[in-house]
C-alpha positions in Angstrom: 26.6 -2.3 -2.7 23.7 -4.8 -2.2 21.3 -3.7 0.6 18.2 -5.6 2.0 15.3 -3.4 1.6 13.9 -0.1 0.3 10.8 1.5 1.5 8.7 3.4 -1.1 6.2 5.6 -0.5 4.4 6.8 -3.7 2.5 10.1 -3.4 1.1 11.6 -6.7 0.1 15.3 -6.5 -2.9 14.7 -8.4 -6.0 13.1 -7.0 -9.5 13.4 -8.2 -11.4 12.1 -5.4 -10.0 14.2 -2.8 -7.8 16.8 -4.0 -4.3 17.3 -2.3 -5.1 14.5 0.1 -1.4 13.3 0.5 -0.6 16.5 2.2 -4.0 17.5 3.8 -4.0 17.4 7.5 -5.6 14.2 9.4 -5.5 14.8 13.0 -2.3 16.6 13.8 -0.2 16.0 10.7 -0.3 15.8 6.9 -1.3 12.4 5.9 1.8 11.4 4.2 3.6 11.9 7.7 2.0 8.9 8.9 3.8 6.7 6.5 6.9 8.0 6.8 6.9 7.5 10.8 5.9 4.1 10.2 9.0 3.6 7.8 11.4 5.2 10.2 10.5 2.5 12.7 11.7 -0.1 10.0 14.7 1.6 8.6 16.9 4.5 8.3 16.2 7.6 6.2 18.7 6.4 3.6 16.4 3.6 2.7 13.2 5.4 2.6 12.4 6.8 -0.9 9.0 9.2 -1.1 8.4 9.1 -5.0 6.6 12.2 -6.0 5.9 14.6 -8.8 4.8 17.2 -6.8 6.9 20.1 -5.1 4.2 20.6 -2.5 4.5 17.1 -1.5 8.3 17.2 -1.6 8.3 20.3 0.7 5.8 18.8 3.3 7.8 15.4 3.4 11.0 17.2 3.9 9.7 19.1 6.9 10.0 15.7 8.9 13.7 15.9 8.1 13.5 13.2 5.5 15.4 14.0 2.2 13.2 13.2 -1.0 15.7 12.1 -3.4 14.0 13.1 -6.7 10.8 14.5 -8.6 9.1 11.8 -10.5 9.3 12.5 -14.4 6.4 13.6 -16.0 5.4 10.3 -17.5 5.2 8.9 -14.1 2.7 11.6 -12.8 -0.2 10.8 -15.2 -3.5 9.0 -14.0 -2.5 5.8 -16.0 1.1 5.5 -14.4 1.0 2.6 -12.1 2.8 1.1 -8.9 5.1 -1.2 -11.1 6.5 1.9 -13.3 6.9 3.9 -10.0 9.0 1.2 -8.3 11.0 0.5 -11.3 12.0 4.1 -11.4 12.8 4.2 -7.9 15.0 1.2 -8.0 16.8 2.4 -11.2 17.6 5.6 -9.3 19.4 3.8 -6.5 21.2 1.5 -9.0 22.6 4.4 -10.7 24.1 5.4 -7.5 25.6 1.9 -7.2 22.9 0.4 -4.7 20.9 -2.5 -5.4 18.1 -3.7 -3.2 16.7 -7.1 -2.7 13.2 -6.2 -1.5 11.0 -3.3 -1.8 8.4 -2.4 1.1 5.5 -0.4 -0.7 3.7 1.8 1.8 0.8 3.8 0.4 0.2 7.0 2.1 -3.5 6.8 1.8 -3.4 3.8 4.2 -2.1 6.0 7.3 -2.9 3.6 10.0 -0.5 0.5 10.6 1.1 -1.5 13.3 4.8 -1.8 12.7 4.5 -5.3 14.1 2.3 -6.3 11.2 5.1 -5.1 8.9 7.7 -6.9 10.7 5.3 -10.1 10.6 5.0 -9.7 6.7 9.0 -9.7 6.6 9.1 -12.8 8.6 6.8 -14.6 6.3 9.0 -13.8 3.6 12.1 -14.7 5.3 10.4 -18.3 5.8 9.8 -18.9 2.3 12.4 -18.9 -0.2 9.9 -19.2 -3.3 7.7 -16.3 -2.1 7.7 -13.4 -4.5 5.5 -11.0 -2.6 3.6 -10.7 0.9 0.6 -8.4 0.7 -1.6 -7.1 3.5 -5.1 -8.0 3.2 -8.6 -7.7 4.8 -11.4 -10.1 5.2 -14.1 -9.2 2.9 -17.7 -8.9 4.0 -18.7 -9.4 0.4 -18.2 -13.0 -0.8 -18.2 -13.9 -4.6 -20.1 -17.2 -3.7 -22.9 -15.4 -1.7 -23.2 -11.6 -2.1 -21.4 -10.7 -5.2 -23.1 -10.7 -8.6 -22.4 -9.9 -12.2 -24.6 -9.5 -15.2 -24.6 -12.4 -17.6 -24.9 -11.6 -21.6 -28.7 -11.3 -21.0 -28.4 -8.6 -18.5 -29.6 -10.8 -15.4 -27.7 -10.9 -12.3 -25.7 -14.1 -11.4 -23.4 -15.1 -8.7 -19.8 -14.2 -9.3 -18.8 -17.6 -8.4 -20.9 -20.8 -8.3 -21.6 -22.3 -5.2 -24.4 -23.5 -3.0 -24.0 -22.1 0.5 -26.9 -21.1 2.9 -25.1 -18.3 4.8 -22.0 -16.3 4.0 -20.1 -17.9 6.9 -20.5 -21.2 5.3 -18.4 -19.8 2.2 -14.6 -20.0 1.7 -13.0 -16.8 3.3 -12.4 -14.2 0.5 -9.8 -11.5 0.9 -9.1 -8.3 -0.6 -6.0 -6.3 -1.0 -6.3 -3.4 1.5 -3.5 -1.2 -0.2 -1.6 -0.8 3.3 1.6 -2.6 2.5 3.3 -4.9 -0.1 6.5 -6.6 0.4 8.1 -7.4 -2.8 11.1 -9.3 -4.1 12.9 -6.8 -6.7 14.3 -9.7 -8.7 10.8 -10.8 -9.8 9.6 -7.1 -10.2 12.2 -6.7 -12.8 10.9 -9.6 -14.7 7.1 -9.0 -14.6 4.4 -6.5 -13.0 2.8 -6.8 -9.7 -0.3 -8.2 -11.5 1.5 -11.3 -12.9 3.1 -12.3 -9.8 2.3 -16.0 -8.8 3.9 -16.9 -5.6 1.9 -14.3 -3.2 1.2 -14.8 0.4 -1.3 -12.9 2.4 -1.1 -11.2 5.7 -4.5 -10.4 7.4 -4.8 -6.9 9.2 -7.4 -6.0 11.7 -10.2 -4.2 9.8 -9.4 -1.1 11.7 -5.8 -1.0 10.0 -7.7 -1.6 6.4 -8.9 1.7 5.7 -7.6 3.2 2.2 -8.7 6.9 2.0 -9.9 7.5 -1.4 -13.0 9.5 -0.9 -14.3 12.4 1.4 -16.2 9.5 3.3 -13.1 7.7 3.9 -11.5 10.8 5.1 -14.4 11.6 7.7 -14.3 8.1 8.8 -10.6 8.4 9.7 -11.3 11.7 11.5 -13.8 10.1 13.7 -11.7 6.8 14.5 -8.7 9.4 15.4 -11.0 11.4 17.5 -12.4 8.2 19.2 -8.7 7.3 20.2 -8.9 4.1 18.1 -5.4 4.4 16.6 -3.8 5.6 19.9 -1.3 2.6 19.7 -1.1 2.2 16.1 2.6 2.2 15.7 3.2 -0.6 18.3 
């Protein structure tokens, strides 16, 4: 059976920067619940896969009523295990059950705040371009390689990351960064090469307030403060 889209929420148990963050309560719910709630506005539970190596995360995720289909094997629970291997493992799990997906939506649980309309717009972008391999959510970078980003040369002196003669940052070409919130991926291409080697990638620019990726205690405090201020009151629209 060929099905259109699988939503994968990868949630590893180990976290060095912020231990236990995927099940830590942010506002009134565990962090991972935000992504599960978003996924449920896109598809049914049968097509939502929380991929985790942690029994604790499995228990918290299933408190939403969502069935976690498996525990990730040990070799995908280590620090060096990347999203590519995790996605292939999830696809293989469903393939063994006779279900083949055309696309994956990857939702990182560390990006709790999303607009469902943004994700639907990403799907429309892919639908409109047959050659597109991936649509990725991005933010507009305040640090520009033509202006404010520097590297050390072989003599140890700082030089601009990209050559250019621009008087202000606003004069520079716009620079984007992957905000980690959402990836829409064609599984056919994923089976051929890793995410880092995709070539036909389209961006989807998100508002800055939806670009927060929780990696450190400071990121967490920022999210708590913004929640208290009501910034994300209509985040799921």
